[in-house]
Structures are given as C-alpha cells and as structure tokens.
C-alpha positions in Angstrom: 104.9 -68.3 8.6 105.2 -65.7 11.4 104.0 -62.1 10.9 105.4 -59.2 12.8 103.0 -57.4 15.1 103.9 -54.2 16.9 102.4 -53.2 20.2 103.0 -50.2 22.5 103.6 -50.9 26.2 103.9 -48.6 29.1 107.5 -48.5 30.5 106.7 -50.5 33.6 105.0 -53.3 31.5 108.0 -53.4 29.1 110.4 -53.6 32.1 108.3 -56.5 33.6 108.4 -58.2 30.2 112.1 -57.8 29.9 112.6 -59.2 33.4 110.4 -62.2 32.7 112.3 -62.9 29.4 115.6 -62.7 31.3 114.3 -64.9 34.1 113.2 -67.6 31.5 116.3 -67.0 29.4 114.0 -66.5 26.4 113.5 -63.6 24.0 111.0 -60.9 24.6 109.2 -62.1 21.4 109.0 -65.6 22.8 107.4 -64.5 26.1 104.9 -62.3 24.2 104.1 -65.1 21.8 103.4 -67.6 24.6 101.3 -65.1 26.6 99.2 -64.3 23.5 98.7 -68.0 22.7 97.6 -68.7 26.3 95.2 -65.7 26.3 93.6 -66.8 23.0 93.2 -70.4 24.2 91.6 -69.2 27.5 89.2 -67.0 25.6 88.3 -69.7 23.2 87.7 -72.2 26.1 85.5 -69.6 27.9 83.4 -69.0 24.7 83.0 -72.8 24.4 81.9 -73.1 28.0 79.4 -70.3 27.6 77.9 -71.9 24.5 77.7 -75.2 26.3 76.0 -73.5 29.2 73.5 -71.8 26.9 72.7 -75.1 25.3 72.1 -76.7 28.7 69.8 -73.9 29.8 67.8 -74.2 26.5 67.5 -78.0 27.1 66.2 -77.4 30.7 63.7 -74.8 29.4 62.5 -77.3 26.7 62.2 -80.1 29.3 60.2 -77.8 31.6 57.9 -76.9 28.7 57.2 -80.5 28.0 56.7 -81.4 31.6 54.4 -78.5 32.4 52.4 -78.7 29.2 50.8 -75.8 27.4 49.9 -72.9 29.6 46.2 -72.2 30.2 45.3 -68.6 29.9 
C-alpha cells in the first residue's frame, strides 16, 4: 500500500518536474516515484559494490600476509 510523502521543492525544481511529467504524459507523483526508486536502487548498488571492493581488498591483504610470512622485528 502506498503512503503519502510530502516534500518541499524550490519553484524552479517544481517547474522542471511539471515539465517532465507533461513531457512523459504522466502524473507528477509518477515521475517522483520513478526518480526515487532509481535513486534508491543506485545507492543500494553502490553500497554493494563498496562492500565487494572491501572484501576483495581484505582478501589481497590476507594473501600478502600468507605469502610474506610473519614479519621479523
């Protein structure tokens, strides 16, 4: 079930939103809903890529530690 969310936009952003909705022959709500869904998906993907990168770096560090052996001090 959808929930109503209110946001405040500067006049120029609202004008651009209205123009885009008119161009697509969609409602303002539809355009905002699509934009938010795309933003959330991109952020989720970016977080996943960062986590995968950190795991890869940790793997390289562990491999180097094995290959180099214990440090002699």
